Backbone as CSV, one residue per row, in Angstrom:
resi,resn,N_x,N_y,N_z,CA_x,CA_y,CA_z,C_x,C_y,C_z
1,MET,51.961,-39.722,-54.291,53.354,-40.126,-54.298,53.486,-41.403,-55.120
2,PRO,54.433,-41.449,-56.063,54.574,-42.625,-56.906,55.028,-43.829,-56.103
3,ASN,54.614,-44.978,-56.565,54.994,-46.244,-55.952,56.496,-46.446,-56.157
4,SER,57.218,-46.770,-55.109,58.679,-46.903,-55.198,59.099,-48.110,-56.023
5,ASN,58.180,-49.020,-56.314,58.513,-50.205,-57.100,58.382,-49.973,-58.597
6,GLU,57.951,-48.788,-59.037,57.708,-48.557,-60.461,58.977,-48.674,-61.296
7,ASN,60.104,-48.317,-60.746,61.343,-48.318,-61.514,62.194,-49.562,-61.287
8,ILE,61.696,-50.494,-60.501,62.441,-51.723,-60.259,62.136,-52.704,-61.391
9,ILE,63.164,-53.256,-61.966,62.995,-54.215,-63.058,62.983,-55.622,-62.479
10,ASP,61.990,-56.396,-62.876,61.916,-57.795,-62.493,63.019,-58.527,-63.253
11,LEU,64.007,-59.056,-62.532,65.168,-59.668,-63.163,64.846,-60.973,-63.869
12,ILE,63.700,-61.549,-63.601,63.360,-62.809,-64.250,62.853,-62.572,-65.660
13,ASN,61.904,-61.623,-65.816,61.351,-61.450,-67.155,61.627,-60.088,-67.765
14,GLY,62.346,-59.193,-67.074,62.735,-57.913,-67.637,61.638,-56.867,-67.650
15,ALA,60.495,-57.138,-67.043,59.386,-56.182,-67.017,59.441,-55.387,-65.725
16,PRO,58.964,-54.138,-65.745,58.920,-53.380,-64.499,58.077,-54.106,-63.465
17,ALA,58.546,-54.055,-62.200,57.829,-54.724,-61.123,56.436,-54.131,-60.990
18,GLY,55.481,-54.946,-60.649,54.124,-54.495,-60.460,53.264,-54.616,-61.705
19,LEU,53.862,-54.789,-62.874,53.092,-54.975,-64.099,52.833,-56.453,-64.308
20,PRO,51.753,-56.783,-65.002,51.498,-58.206,-65.252,52.646,-58.821,-66.038
21,GLN,53.020,-60.026,-65.671,54.114,-60.695,-66.355,53.648,-61.220,-67.699
22,GLN,54.512,-61.070,-68.698,54.238,-61.591,-70.029,54.773,-63.013,-70.108
23,PRO,54.089,-63.883,-70.847,54.636,-65.235,-70.993,55.979,-65.189,-71.702
24,ALA,56.890,-66.020,-71.246,58.228,-66.062,-71.841,58.152,-66.675,-73.220
25,LYS,58.926,-66.118,-74.140,59.014,-66.665,-75.486,60.142,-67.676,-75.490
26,ALA,59.805,-68.920,-75.719,60.811,-69.976,-75.722,61.369,-70.149,-77.121
27,SER,62.650,-70.332,-77.190,63.280,-70.659,-78.462,64.254,-71.794,-78.210
28,PRO,64.538,-72.622,-79.213,65.429,-73.757,-78.987,66.804,-73.346,-78.506
29,ALA,67.264,-72.173,-78.908,68.619,-71.760,-78.543,68.690,-71.227,-77.124
30,THR,67.581,-70.709,-76.582,67.667,-70.057,-75.293,66.907,-70.760,-74.181
31,ALA,65.927,-71.539,-74.489,65.123,-72.149,-73.443,65.838,-73.369,-72.882
32,GLN,66.121,-73.337,-71.589,66.786,-74.459,-70.967,65.785,-75.579,-70.769
33,GLY,66.210,-76.781,-71.070,65.353,-77.930,-70.869,64.259,-78.055,-71.906
34,SER,64.304,-77.260,-72.959,63.256,-77.349,-73.969,63.591,-78.453,-74.959
35,ARG,62.572,-78.918,-75.657,62.761,-79.941,-76.666,63.389,-79.338,-77.911
36,GLU,64.064,-80.170,-78.658,64.665,-79.753,-79.918,63.558,-79.525,-80.942
37,HIS,63.636,-78.422,-81.680,62.595,-78.075,-82.638,63.048,-78.228,-84.089
38,ARG,64.243,-78.702,-84.318,64.708,-78.876,-85.691,64.057,-80.113,-86.298
39,SER,64.020,-80.146,-87.630,63.319,-81.236,-88.317,64.141,-82.515,-88.418
40,VAL,65.457,-82.428,-88.240,66.301,-83.623,-88.255,67.142,-83.629,-86.986
41,PRO,67.476,-84.810,-86.483,68.263,-84.870,-85.245,69.692,-84.393,-85.445
42,ARG,70.242,-83.801,-84.380,71.643,-83.378,-84.345,72.401,-84.320,-83.425
43,PHE,73.713,-84.390,-83.644,74.549,-85.313,-82.887,75.818,-84.608,-82.428
44,TYR,76.254,-84.966,-81.201,77.525,-84.473,-80.681,78.659,-85.196,-81.392
45,VAL,79.630,-84.438,-81.863,80.836,-85.014,-82.461,82.016,-84.108,-82.116
46,LYS,83.183,-84.541,-82.430,84.392,-83.709,-82.363,85.234,-84.135,-83.552
47,TRP,84.802,-83.674,-84.725,85.420,-84.077,-85.979,86.220,-82.939,-86.571
48,ARG,87.363,-83.290,-87.167,88.167,-82.304,-87.878,87.446,-81.884,-89.152
49,THR,87.651,-80.646,-89.532,87.105,-80.155,-90.796,88.043,-79.114,-91.378
50,VAL,87.970,-78.958,-92.673,88.699,-77.908,-93.363,87.667,-77.081,-94.116
51,ALA,87.685,-75.770,-93.871,86.769,-74.842,-94.543,87.540,-74.170,-95.670
52,PHE,87.023,-74.295,-96.878,87.663,-73.699,-98.050,86.927,-72.413,-98.401
53,ILE,87.642,-71.307,-98.298,87.084,-69.998,-98.637,87.163,-69.806,-100.151
54,ASP,88.301,-70.097,-100.711,88.532,-70.069,-102.150,89.705,-71.008,-102.422
55,ALA,90.252,-70.967,-103.626,91.325,-71.911,-103.988,92.574,-71.760,-103.127
56,GLN,92.848,-70.551,-102.634,94.058,-70.321,-101.853,93.835,-70.330,-100.335
57,ASN,92.643,-70.032,-99.884,92.393,-69.876,-98.446,91.594,-71.033,-97.878
58,GLN,92.212,-71.691,-96.905,91.524,-72.749,-96.178,91.819,-72.592,-94.693
59,HIS,90.858,-72.997,-93.875,90.992,-72.878,-92.428,90.631,-74.214,-91.786
60,HIS,91.507,-74.670,-90.905,91.285,-75.925,-90.197,90.505,-75.635,-88.920
61,GLY,89.575,-76.523,-88.606,88.775,-76.368,-87.407,88.169,-77.695,-87.009
62,PHE,87.077,-77.615,-86.258,86.391,-78.839,-85.855,84.894,-78.599,-85.798
63,ILE,84.169,-79.693,-85.891,82.711,-79.678,-85.799,82.344,-80.192,-84.427
64,LYS,81.436,-79.475,-83.773,81.005,-79.872,-82.437,79.639,-80.569,-82.464
65,ASP,78.778,-80.150,-83.369,77.535,-80.881,-83.563,77.149,-80.812,-85.024
66,ILE,76.457,-81.875,-85.464,76.176,-82.032,-86.884,74.864,-82.770,-87.072
67,SER,74.231,-82.512,-88.194,73.083,-83.283,-88.660,73.296,-83.528,-90.138
68,THR,72.335,-84.143,-90.790,72.456,-84.358,-92.228,72.165,-83.078,-93.000
69,ARG,71.729,-82.027,-92.303,71.408,-80.761,-92.968,72.318,-79.595,-92.601
70,GLY,73.203,-79.793,-91.634,74.071,-78.688,-91.260,74.992,-79.042,-90.115
71,ALA,75.848,-78.066,-89.763,76.831,-78.302,-88.709,77.211,-77.001,-88.032
72,SER,77.703,-77.143,-86.816,78.283,-76.040,-86.061,79.795,-76.221,-86.116
73,VAL,80.462,-75.312,-86.835,81.888,-75.435,-87.115,82.647,-74.378,-86.325
74,PHE,83.752,-74.778,-85.692,84.594,-73.866,-84.927,85.877,-73.611,-85.707
75,LEU,86.140,-72.316,-85.951,87.304,-71.899,-86.731,87.981,-70.722,-86.050
76,ASP,89.215,-70.445,-86.453,89.928,-69.304,-85.874,89.659,-68.009,-86.632
77,ARG,88.818,-68.045,-87.644,88.515,-66.858,-88.442,87.015,-66.622,-88.489
78,ASN,86.621,-65.365,-88.395,85.214,-64.983,-88.495,84.820,-64.972,-89.970
79,LEU,83.876,-65.811,-90.332,83.444,-65.918,-91.727,82.108,-65.228,-91.970
80,GLN,81.769,-64.305,-91.103,80.480,-63.629,-91.178,80.260,-62.930,-92.521
81,SER,81.320,-62.458,-93.143,81.193,-61.706,-94.398,80.964,-62.618,-95.601
82,LEU,81.121,-63.921,-95.433,80.935,-64.860,-96.536,79.514,-65.395,-96.569
83,GLU,79.087,-65.840,-97.740,77.753,-66.420,-97.864,77.808,-67.936,-98.036
84,PHE,78.768,-68.413,-98.837,78.869,-69.841,-99.127,80.264,-70.351,-98.790
85,ILE,80.340,-71.670,-98.554,81.604,-72.267,-98.141,81.625,-73.730,-98.566
86,LYS,82.821,-74.260,-98.736,82.991,-75.697,-98.985,83.696,-76.283,-97.765
87,LEU,83.224,-77.424,-97.296,83.828,-78.110,-96.154,84.306,-79.495,-96.557
88,HIS,85.439,-79.890,-95.999,85.856,-81.284,-95.996,85.679,-81.754,-94.560
89,ILE,84.759,-82.657,-94.351,84.464,-83.187,-93.023,85.177,-84.530,-92.889
90,HIS,86.050,-84.636,-91.887,86.816,-85.858,-91.664,86.061,-86.740,-90.672
91,VAL,85.404,-87.772,-91.207,84.644,-88.716,-90.375,85.628,-89.774,-89.891
92,PRO,85.744,-89.928,-88.566,86.730,-90.893,-88.044,86.319,-92.337,-88.307
93,PRO,87.298,-93.248,-88.260,86.950,-94.659,-88.449,86.100,-95.176,-87.293
94,SER,85.346,-96.211,-87.568,84.555,-96.894,-86.535,84.907,-98.373,-86.605
95,HIS,84.225,-99.196,-85.801,84.554,-100.618,-85.861,84.121,-101.241,-87.197
96,THR,83.194,-100.601,-87.932,82.815,-101.127,-89.250,83.513,-100.376,-90.386
97,LEU,83.892,-99.124,-90.118,84.597,-98.308,-91.110,86.061,-98.251,-90.679
98,LYS,86.908,-98.984,-91.383,88.311,-99.117,-90.965,89.147,-97.884,-91.287
99,GLU,88.782,-97.149,-92.306,89.526,-95.967,-92.731,88.703,-94.711,-92.440
100,PRO,89.351,-93.604,-92.139,88.598,-92.353,-92.036,88.031,-91.995,-93.409
101,ARG,86.954,-91.267,-93.416,86.318,-90.874,-94.671,86.165,-89.361,-94.694
102,VAL,86.390,-88.767,-95.849,86.227,-87.328,-96.006,84.965,-87.078,-96.821
103,ILE,84.072,-86.291,-96.235,82.846,-85.888,-96.921,83.030,-84.449,-97.375
104,GLU,82.804,-84.215,-98.654,82.880,-82.857,-99.187,81.453,-82.334,-99.341
105,VAL,81.210,-81.170,-98.741,79.866,-80.599,-98.764,79.960,-79.099,-99.004
106,TYR,78.998,-78.592,-99.739,78.889,-77.152,-99.977,77.760,-76.636,-99.105
107,GLY,77.979,-75.479,-98.486,76.969,-74.978,-97.568,76.840,-73.474,-97.587
108,LYS,75.785,-73.033,-96.931,75.498,-71.616,-96.766,75.769,-71.252,-95.309
109,ILE,76.453,-70.148,-95.090,76.731,-69.693,-93.735,75.474,-69.019,-93.200
110,VAL,74.954,-69.562,-92.112,73.720,-69.069,-91.516,74.022,-68.029,-90.436
111,TYR,75.069,-68.273,-89.663,75.488,-67.326,-88.629,76.966,-67.518,-88.338
112,ALA,77.553,-66.508,-87.745,78.926,-66.585,-87.249,78.990,-65.744,-85.985
113,THR,79.515,-66.328,-84.932,79.611,-65.636,-83.653,80.864,-66.110,-82.928
114,HIS,81.352,-65.293,-82.005,82.514,-65.712,-81.221,82.032,-66.548,-80.046
115,ASP,82.672,-67.683,-79.831,82.323,-68.583,-78.744,83.351,-68.403,-77.625
116,ASN,82.904,-67.906,-76.482,83.813,-67.625,-75.368,84.362,-68.884,-74.706
117,ARG,83.657,-69.986,-74.795,84.162,-71.229,-74.202,85.323,-71.800,-75.001
118,GLU,85.167,-71.817,-76.316,86.191,-72.395,-77.179,87.243,-71.373,-77.602
119,LEU,86.950,-70.077,-77.410,87.812,-68.983,-77.849,88.073,-69.046,-79.358
120,LEU,87.026,-69.439,-80.087,87.045,-69.535,-81.538,85.731,-68.977,-82.072
121,PHE,85.646,-68.855,-83.382,84.392,-68.445,-84.001,83.557,-69.686,-84.300
122,ARG,82.292,-69.634,-83.908,81.350,-70.715,-84.203,80.544,-70.282,-85.424
123,VAL,80.572,-71.112,-86.445,79.911,-70.799,-87.706,78.842,-71.858,-87.965
124,GLY,77.603,-71.424,-88.092,76.508,-72.325,-88.424,76.404,-72.451,-89.928
125,ILE,76.470,-73.677,-90.402,76.446,-73.924,-91.844,75.292,-74.849,-92.187
126,SER,74.484,-74.409,-93.127,73.388,-75.212,-93.655,73.887,-75.891,-94.926
127,PHE,73.802,-77.223,-94.962,74.313,-77.960,-96.108,73.389,-77.773,-97.317
128,LEU,73.987,-77.473,-98.456,73.239,-77.295,-99.699,73.419,-78.472,-100.652
129,LYS,74.675,-78.977,-100.749,74.950,-80.035,-101.723,76.160,-80.844,-101.273
130,PHE,75.991,-82.155,-101.272,77.105,-83.055,-101.016,77.776,-83.372,-102.344
131,ASP,79.101,-83.522,-102.311,79.837,-83.822,-103.532,79.449,-85.190,-104.083
132,SER,79.260,-86.158,-103.194,78.870,-87.509,-103.601,77.412,-87.742,-103.227
133,GLU,76.677,-88.368,-104.119,75.263,-88.648,-103.834,75.090,-89.669,-102.716
134,HIS,76.155,-90.415,-102.382,76.088,-91.430,-101.330,76.378,-90.858,-99.940
135,ASP,76.980,-89.683,-99.873,77.397,-89.121,-98.590,76.252,-88.817,-97.617
136,PRO,75.101,-88.279,-98.050,74.032,-88.022,-97.066,73.552,-89.297,-96.364
137,ALA,73.378,-90.382,-97.106,72.943,-91.646,-96.503,74.031,-92.205,-95.589
138,PHE,75.296,-92.116,-96.029,76.406,-92.572,-95.184,76.441,-91.783,-93.877
139,LEU,76.336,-90.455,-93.979,76.392,-89.606,-92.796,75.242,-89.924,-91.839
140,GLU,74.049,-90.073,-92.359,72.894,-90.380,-91.506,73.090,-91.708,-90.775
141,LYS,73.535,-92.736,-91.478,73.745,-94.044,-90.850,74.866,-93.981,-89.819
142,TYR,75.969,-93.326,-90.150,77.090,-93.214,-89.225,76.664,-92.493,-87.946
143,LEU,75.966,-91.376,-88.101,75.528,-90.613,-86.929,74.577,-91.432,-86.067
144,THR,73.614,-92.073,-86.690,72.613,-92.854,-85.953,73.254,-94.036,-85.238
145,ASP,74.214,-94.699,-85.884,74.816,-95.902,-85.313,75.902,-95.629,-84.276
146,PHE,76.659,-94.506,-84.419,77.863,-94.353,-83.620,77.950,-93.087,-82.777
147,GLN,77.037,-92.166,-82.918,77.163,-90.885,-82.215,76.022,-90.666,-81.228
148,THR,76.233,-89.733,-80.289,75.239,-89.400,-79.285,74.340,-88.295,-79.814
149,ARG,73.053,-88.571,-79.793,72.066,-87.624,-80.307,71.820,-86.505,-79.291
150,ILE,71.675,-85.294,-79.797,71.314,-84.135,-78.956,69.810,-84.132,-78.805
151,ILE,69.369,-84.118,-77.584,67.921,-84.139,-77.324,67.420,-82.754,-77.021
């Protein structure tokens, strides 16, 4: 007679009960409490941005986290079908920066998914080229001095 536990799935690791458990594969996106594995630090922000699809189409949104190499952008349109994008990132004033600053950056769309919390599309963008050669250093200093780092 077969063991009645053969068809029960272990809800923790997804393996049938009674079989040896496989070690869990940890990834930065799914492992809770895991260390960040990216090569540059990311920072929490809530900055306005404008995504330019082409000369006529632009979409307003916001950035929720950013690094000097990329950002997580929230928009009302799914940009999954696009490969490249131009962003205007509106960096707010600080006690040393009296005026807001706009950083223009060209990027590659890495992923696009619907975010149920924000009810918007979250688009991962990898930065390829800043319009100004001074913007990467400015962004790094601003983030390090004024923003909360994601650990």
